[in-house]
C-alpha positions in Angstrom: -10.8 3.8 4.2 -9.9 3.6 0.6 -7.0 1.3 -0.3 -5.2 4.2 -1.9 -5.4 6.1 1.4 -4.2 3.1 3.3 -1.3 2.8 0.9 -0.4 6.5 1.3 -0.7 6.2 5.1 1.7 3.3 5.3 4.1 4.9 2.8 4.1 8.1 4.9 4.7 6.1 8.1 7.7 4.5 6.5 9.1 7.8 5.3 8.5 9.4 8.8 10.3 6.5 10.4 13.3 6.9 8.0 13.5 10.6 8.8 13.3 9.9 12.5 16.1 7.3 12.3 18.3 9.7 10.2 17.8 12.5 12.7 18.5 10.3 15.7 21.5 8.7 14.1 22.8 12.2 13.4 22.4 13.2 17.1 23.9 10.0 18.6 27.5 10.5 17.4 27.5 14.1 18.8 26.5 12.8 22.2 28.9 9.9 22.1 31.8 12.2 21.1 31.1 14.6 23.9 30.8 11.8 26.4 34.1 10.3 25.2 35.9 13.7 25.5 34.5 14.2 29.1 35.5 10.6 30.0 39.1 11.4 28.8 39.1 14.6 30.8 37.9 12.7 33.9 40.8 10.2 33.4 43.3 13.0 33.1 42.0 14.6 36.3 42.0 11.3 38.1 45.6 10.9 37.2 46.4 14.4 38.4 44.4 13.8 41.6 46.5 10.6 42.2 49.7 12.7 41.9 48.3 15.4 44.3 47.3 12.6 46.8 50.8 11.2 46.6 52.2 14.7 47.2 50.1 15.1 50.3 51.3 11.7 51.6 54.8 13.2 51.4 53.8 16.6 52.8 50.4 16.5 54.5 50.7 20.2 55.4 51.0 21.3 51.8 48.1 23.7 51.6 48.4 24.3 47.9 48.2 20.6 47.2 45.2 20.3 49.6 43.4 23.1 47.7 44.1 21.4 44.3 42.9 18.1 45.7 39.5 19.7 46.5 39.3 21.4 43.1 40.2 18.2 41.2 37.7 16.1 43.3 34.9 18.7 42.6 35.8 18.8 38.9 35.7 15.0 38.7 32.3 14.8 40.4 31.0 17.4 38.0 32.3 15.5 35.0 30.9 12.2 36.3 27.5 13.9 36.6 27.7 15.2 33.1 29.0 11.9 31.7 26.1 10.0 33.4 23.6 12.5 31.9 25.1 12.0 28.4 25.0 8.2 28.9 21.3 8.4 29.7 20.8 10.5 26.6 22.8 8.0 24.5 20.8 5.2 25.9 17.5 7.0 25.1 18.7 7.8 21.5 19.7 4.2 20.9 16.3 3.1 22.2 14.5 5.5 20.0 16.5 4.4 17.0 15.6 0.8 17.7 11.9 1.7 18.2 11.8 3.7 14.9 13.5 0.8 13.2 10.9 -1.6 14.4 8.1 0.8 13.4 9.7 1.1 9.9 9.7 -2.7 9.6 6.1 -3.0 10.7 4.9 -0.4 8.2 6.9 -2.0 5.4 5.0 -5.1 6.2 1.7 -3.1 6.2 2.7 -1.6 2.8 3.3 -5.1 1.4 -0.1 -6.2 2.7 -1.9 -3.2 1.3 -0.3 -4.0 -2.1 -1.5 -7.5 -1.8 -5.0 -6.3 -0.9 -5.1 -4.2 -4.1 -4.1 -7.2 -6.2 -6.7 -9.3 -4.4 -9.4 -6.7 -5.0 -8.5 -6.4 -8.6 -8.8 -10.1 -9.2 -11.9 -10.6 -7.1 -13.8 -7.7 -8.7 -13.3 -9.3 -12.2 -14.0 -12.8 -10.9 -17.2 -11.9 -8.9 -18.6 -9.6 -11.5 -18.1 -12.3 -14.0 -19.8 -14.9 -11.8 -22.8 -12.6 -11.2 -23.2 -11.8 -14.9 -23.0 -15.5 -15.6 -25.8 -16.2 -13.2 -27.9 -13.6 -14.9 -27.4 -15.5 -18.2 -29.1 -18.6 -16.7 -32.2 -19.4 -18.8 -31.3 -16.8 -21.4 -29.5 -17.1 -24.8 -28.6 -15.1 -27.8 -30.7 -17.2 -30.2 -31.6 -15.3 -33.3 -35.3 -15.4 -34.2 -36.1 -17.7 -37.1 -37.5 -16.4 -40.4 -41.1 -17.2 -39.5 -40.9 -15.2 -36.3 -39.5 -12.2 -38.1 -42.1 -12.5 -40.9 -44.9 -12.6 -38.3 -43.4 -9.6 -36.5 -43.7 -7.6 -39.8 -47.1 -9.1 -40.5 -45.9 -10.8 -43.7 -48.0 -13.6 -45.2 -46.6 -17.1 -44.7 -46.6 -20.3 -46.7 -48.6 -23.1 -45.2 -47.8 -26.8 -45.9 -49.5 -29.9 -44.6 -47.1 -32.3 -42.9 -47.4 -36.1 -43.3 -48.9 -36.2 -39.9 -51.7 -33.9 -41.0 -50.4 -30.9 -39.2 -50.2 -27.5 -40.9 -46.8 -25.9 -40.7 -45.9 -22.3 -41.5 -42.9 -21.2 -43.5 -41.5 -17.9 -44.7 -42.1 -17.1 -48.4 -39.0 -17.3 -50.6 -39.7 -13.8 -52.0 -39.5 -12.3 -48.5 -36.1 -13.8 -47.7 -34.0 -10.8 -48.9 -36.0 -8.5 -46.7 -36.0 -10.9 -43.7 -32.2 -11.3 -44.0 -31.7 -7.6 -44.3 -33.8 -6.9 -41.1 -32.0 -9.6 -39.1 -28.6 -8.4 -40.2 -29.5 -4.8 -39.3 -30.7 -5.8 -35.9 -27.7 -8.0 -35.1 -25.3 -5.3 -36.3 -27.0 -2.6 -34.1 -27.1 -5.1 -31.1 -23.3 -5.9 -31.5 -22.4 -2.2 -31.7 -24.5 -1.4 -28.6 -23.1 -4.4 -26.8 -19.5 -3.2 -27.4 -20.5 0.4 -26.3 -22.0 -0.8 -23.0 -19.2 -3.3 -22.4 -16.6 -0.6 -22.8 -18.5 1.9 -20.6 -18.8 -0.8 -18.0 -15.0 -1.6 -18.2 -14.2 2.1 -18.1 -16.4 2.6 -15.0 -14.9 -0.4 -13.2 -11.4 0.9 -14.0 -12.4 4.3 -12.5 -13.5 2.6 -9.3 -10.2 0.6 -9.2 -8.2 3.7 -9.9 -9.9 5.5 -7.1 -8.7 2.8 -4.7 -5.1 3.1 -6.0 -5.3 -0.1 -8.1 -3.5 0.2 -11.4 -4.3 -3.2 -12.8 -6.7 -2.0 -15.5 -9.4 -4.3 -16.9 -9.0 -4.5 -20.7 
């Protein structure tokens, strides 16, 4: 999975958790309000039932009071059932809010680590590419050819001088120096221009790869 996809996945998970929490937190007060209203009704009915019971103690044969007692008792039972159901829903909502909150925290951590991974990759790419390039330079150099080498390449005649040790040494001719300097300068200029072109293309390509992974730290 690309780092940019991982970043998007974690960002989406955080956003989904936020939306879930907001939705649940919107539903919870509605349930709590309804439960509170029913609890109040139950208390009022219980008070009324206590009055009815007291009336029946005074007059056990009061049929109207007996009928109201049954109605109040049934109503209280129905309310208790509904209150218990709402309490269960309230508990589940609170549990869901807590779970969504924990998920949000987790994915916030994941998002942080994916950001760290992008910074790590950006640094390591430059570091390791540099190390590999440096290894490829082992045994190589950018030494310019000397005048004799250039003269030989163009098949120009050379001066020969006898050293004190009796060895014959070859030297470029003075009259050839303007030509030799011109050719070396031309080659070095073309080489430097091509070097800059290749280096820039390499940097651009590396930046494209980093960008595809969601890494914005451009190599310059």
